[in-house]
Structures are given as structure tokens and as C-alpha cells.
C-alpha positions as CSV (number, residue, x, y, z in Angstrom):
1,X,134.1,-101.4,-53.3
2,X,132.8,-102.8,-56.6
3,X,131.8,-99.3,-57.7
4,X,135.3,-98.0,-57.3
5,X,136.8,-100.8,-59.3
6,X,135.0,-99.7,-62.5
7,X,136.9,-96.7,-63.6
8,X,136.9,-97.0,-67.3
9,X,134.0,-96.5,-69.8
10,X,131.5,-99.3,-70.3
11,X,131.8,-99.1,-74.1
12,X,135.3,-98.0,-75.2
13,X,134.4,-97.8,-78.9
14,X,131.4,-95.5,-78.2
15,X,133.7,-93.3,-76.0
16,X,136.1,-93.1,-79.0
17,X,133.2,-92.3,-81.3
18,X,132.0,-89.6,-78.9
19,X,135.4,-88.0,-78.7
20,X,135.8,-88.1,-82.5
21,X,132.3,-86.6,-82.9
22,X,133.1,-83.8,-80.5
23,X,136.4,-83.1,-82.2
24,X,134.8,-82.9,-85.6
25,X,132.0,-80.7,-84.3
26,X,134.6,-78.2,-83.0
27,X,137.1,-78.5,-85.9
28,X,134.7,-79.1,-88.8
29,X,133.5,-75.5,-89.4
30,X,137.2,-74.5,-89.5
31,X,138.0,-77.1,-92.1
32,X,135.1,-76.0,-94.2
33,X,136.0,-72.3,-93.9
34,X,139.6,-73.0,-94.7
35,X,138.6,-74.8,-97.9
36,X,135.8,-72.5,-99.0
37,X,137.7,-70.8,-101.8
38,X,139.5,-73.8,-103.2
39,X,137.2,-74.0,-106.2
40,X,137.9,-73.7,-109.9
41,X,137.8,-69.8,-109.9
42,X,139.9,-69.7,-106.8
43,X,142.6,-72.1,-108.1
44,X,142.8,-70.1,-111.3
45,X,143.2,-66.9,-109.4
46,X,145.8,-68.4,-107.1
47,X,147.7,-69.8,-110.1
48,X,147.8,-66.5,-111.9
49,X,148.8,-64.6,-108.8
50,X,151.5,-67.1,-108.1
51,X,152.8,-66.8,-111.7
52,X,152.8,-63.0,-111.6
53,X,154.0,-62.3,-108.0
54,X,155.8,-65.5,-106.9
55,X,156.3,-65.6,-103.1
56,X,156.3,-61.8,-102.8
57,X,152.7,-61.7,-101.5
58,X,152.7,-64.9,-99.5
59,X,152.7,-62.9,-96.3
60,X,149.0,-62.0,-97.0
61,X,148.0,-65.6,-96.2
62,X,148.6,-65.1,-92.4
63,X,146.5,-61.9,-91.8
64,X,143.8,-63.4,-94.1
65,X,143.7,-66.6,-92.1
66,X,143.5,-64.6,-88.9
67,X,140.7,-62.5,-90.2
68,X,138.7,-65.5,-91.5
69,X,139.0,-67.1,-88.0
70,X,137.9,-64.0,-86.3
71,X,134.9,-63.5,-88.6
72,X,133.9,-67.2,-88.3
73,X,134.0,-66.9,-84.5
74,X,132.0,-63.7,-84.5
75,X,129.3,-65.1,-86.8
76,X,129.1,-68.2,-84.7
77,X,128.6,-66.3,-81.6
78,X,126.0,-64.0,-83.1
79,X,124.0,-67.0,-84.4
80,X,124.2,-68.8,-81.1
81,X,123.2,-65.8,-79.0
82,X,120.4,-64.5,-81.2
83,X,119.2,-67.7,-82.7
84,X,118.8,-65.9,-86.1
85,X,120.5,-66.0,-89.4
86,X,122.2,-63.2,-91.2
87,X,119.2,-62.0,-93.2
88,X,117.0,-62.0,-90.0
89,X,119.6,-59.9,-88.1
90,X,119.9,-57.4,-91.0
91,X,116.1,-57.2,-91.3
92,X,115.7,-56.6,-87.6
93,X,118.4,-53.8,-87.5
94,X,117.8,-52.1,-90.9
95,X,114.4,-53.0,-92.2
96,X,113.0,-54.7,-95.3
97,X,114.5,-52.6,-98.1
98,X,118.2,-52.8,-97.2
99,X,117.7,-56.5,-96.4
100,X,116.2,-57.1,-99.9
101,X,119.1,-55.3,-101.6
102,X,121.7,-57.2,-99.6
103,X,120.0,-60.5,-100.3
104,X,119.8,-59.7,-104.0
105,X,123.5,-59.0,-103.9
106,X,124.2,-62.3,-102.2
107,X,122.0,-64.0,-104.8
108,X,123.9,-62.4,-107.6
109,X,127.3,-63.3,-106.0
110,X,126.2,-66.9,-105.5
111,X,125.0,-67.1,-109.1
112,X,128.3,-65.8,-110.4
113,X,130.1,-68.4,-108.2
114,X,128.0,-71.2,-109.6
115,X,128.8,-70.0,-113.2
116,X,132.5,-70.1,-112.4
117,X,132.1,-73.6,-110.9
118,X,130.3,-74.8,-114.1
119,X,133.0,-73.2,-116.3
120,X,135.7,-74.9,-114.2
121,X,133.9,-78.3,-114.6
122,X,133.7,-77.8,-118.3
123,X,137.3,-76.9,-118.5
124,X,138.3,-79.9,-116.5
125,X,136.2,-82.1,-118.8
126,X,138.0,-80.7,-121.9
127,X,141.3,-81.7,-120.3
128,X,140.1,-85.3,-120.4
129,X,138.8,-85.1,-124.0
130,X,135.1,-84.5,-123.3
131,X,133.3,-82.3,-125.8
132,X,132.4,-78.8,-124.5
133,X,128.8,-79.0,-125.6
């Protein structure tokens, strides 16, 4: 009878923390993916596109969001099932040479992104009166 009287969790704060952790584990990658392009270069592009087109191309947001969700889900499943990263899977399927070319392209793209970030930080600093040095 005493065992049936205890229906709630022993430590309610830990139960809440566990629920919050599970929620963030599920939703966290989506939040990161949704905000991945909200950097200096992205905001500049969004501002220019909005000034030029207005709300005319706002419909593009819906299919883009759907595609981002689908790609994120597929990549997650591939990673969980194979236990490999992108470069490992490309190497396994296509060999060393194509993998090297693709990884060099990824490196170049990331380098360009870092340059845009630094330029955005410098521009923001100039708005607050910092010298561009």
C-alpha cells in the first residue's frame, strides 16, 4: 500500500531539469539551424533584398524553411545510422580525390564566411566610433 501512495517524482526539480534538457536536446539543433545565416553578411543581404524587392519574395521563406528542416533531418539520420561525418561518408562512397576537392571547397567557403564576419565586426565598430585599423 505504501508503494502505491508514492505516485510523484522523488525530486521534482530534477524532473523539471530532465524535461527541459530533453526539450532542448530535441529543439536545440532546430534553433541553431534557424539562426545559422543571421550573421553580418546575411543581414546585409536581407536588408538589400528587402529594400529592392519589398514583400514580393517573402513567400520564399516558407519553402526554404521546409527544405532546411528536411535536410537537417536527413543529415541527422545519416549521422546516427552510419556513425560517420560528412567527409567520411563522401570518402567511403567516392574516394580520396573527390573528398579532397570537396573539403577544399568547404574550407574556402568557411574562410570567406569568416572574412565576412570580421568585416561585419569592423563595420559595427565603426558605427560606435572605433577606428578601422
